[in-house]
C-alpha positions in Angstrom: 0.0 -0.2 0.0 1.2 3.4 -0.9 -1.0 5.3 1.8 0.2 6.5 5.4 -0.1 4.2 8.5 -3.3 4.8 10.6 -3.0 5.3 14.2 -6.9 4.4 15.4 -6.5 6.1 18.5 -5.7 9.2 16.9 -8.8 8.9 15.1 -12.3 10.1 16.1 -14.8 7.3 16.1 -18.7 7.5 16.0 -21.0 4.6 16.5 -22.7 3.4 13.7 -25.7 0.6 12.8 -25.8 -1.6 10.1 -28.8 -1.0 7.8 -31.7 -3.7 8.1 -31.0 -5.5 5.0 -31.8 -9.4 4.7 -29.4 -11.8 3.6 -29.8 -15.5 3.0 -27.8 -17.9 5.2 -27.3 -21.8 5.1 -25.1 -24.0 8.0 -22.0 -26.0 6.3 -21.9 -29.2 7.7 -18.3 -29.7 6.9 -15.1 -27.6 6.0 -15.3 -25.4 2.6 -14.0 -22.8 0.3 -16.2 -20.2 -1.3 -15.4 -18.0 -4.0 -15.7 -14.3 -2.5 -15.4 -10.5 -3.5 -12.1 -10.9 -2.0 -10.8 -14.1 -3.3 -11.6 -17.7 -2.0 -12.0 -18.0 1.4 -12.3 -21.1 3.6 -15.2 -22.2 6.1 -15.2 -24.4 8.9 -17.5 -26.8 10.0 -20.5 -25.6 11.6 -19.7 -21.4 9.9 -22.9 -20.3 8.1 -22.2 -19.5 4.5 -24.2 -16.2 3.9 -25.3 -14.8 0.3 -25.7 -11.1 0.5 -27.8 -8.4 -1.3 -25.9 -8.6 -4.6 -25.3 -12.2 -4.7 -22.1 -12.5 -2.9 -20.9 -15.3 -0.8 -18.9 -15.0 2.4 -18.3 -17.4 5.3 -19.0 -16.3 8.9 -18.7 -17.9 11.9 -21.7 -18.9 14.1 -20.6 -17.0 17.0 -20.5 -14.0 14.6 -23.8 -15.1 12.7 -25.4 -15.1 16.5 -24.0 -12.0 17.4 -24.7 -9.8 14.1 -28.1 -11.4 12.8 -31.6 -12.2 13.5 -33.6 -14.7 11.7 -36.7 -13.5 9.5 -38.6 -16.6 8.8 -41.7 -16.7 6.8 -44.3 -19.4 7.2 -46.6 -20.9 3.8 -48.6 -17.9 3.6 -45.7 -15.4 3.6 -46.1 -14.2 7.4 -43.4 -13.6 9.7 -42.8 -15.9 12.4 -40.4 -13.4 14.2 -42.6 -12.9 17.3 -43.9 -16.5 17.5 -42.0 -18.5 19.9 -43.9 -21.5 19.3 -42.7 -25.3 18.4 -43.9 -24.6 14.9 -42.0 -21.7 14.5 -38.7 -22.9 16.1 -38.9 -25.9 13.6 -39.4 -23.8 10.7 -36.2 -21.7 11.2 -34.4 -24.6 12.2 -35.3 -26.4 9.4 -34.1 -23.3 6.9 -31.0 -22.9 8.4 -30.2 -26.6 9.6 -29.5 -28.1 13.0 -25.9 -26.1 13.4 -27.4 -22.8 13.5 -30.8 -24.3 15.1 -28.7 -24.4 17.9 -28.5 -20.4 17.8 -32.4 -19.9 17.1 -32.9 -22.1 19.9 -31.0 -19.8 22.3 -32.8 -17.1 21.0 -36.3 -18.4 21.4 -35.6 -19.8 25.0 -33.8 -16.4 26.4 
């Protein structure tokens, strides 16, 4: 890089919140490689593969996914299930992302 080194302690930081965009996600049952906008990236077993708003793919650890994303589930009628914490919603959401992310979902609904 030709730029000057940056000292983060000398910068003025502001808080920002990500815009609420919807992405697609799926649990990966085994280590994998995926072509991303930054090149080839590796994902580990239990990582989540995300497809972004422009179709880009990137891996995300389950812990970061759990801290950064909330699931937007829809039933067969296209109605959101976010406010419903019953077994049908938990089962539908777990079915979307599989058993690995299902653990994170259960933590959310059981909280």
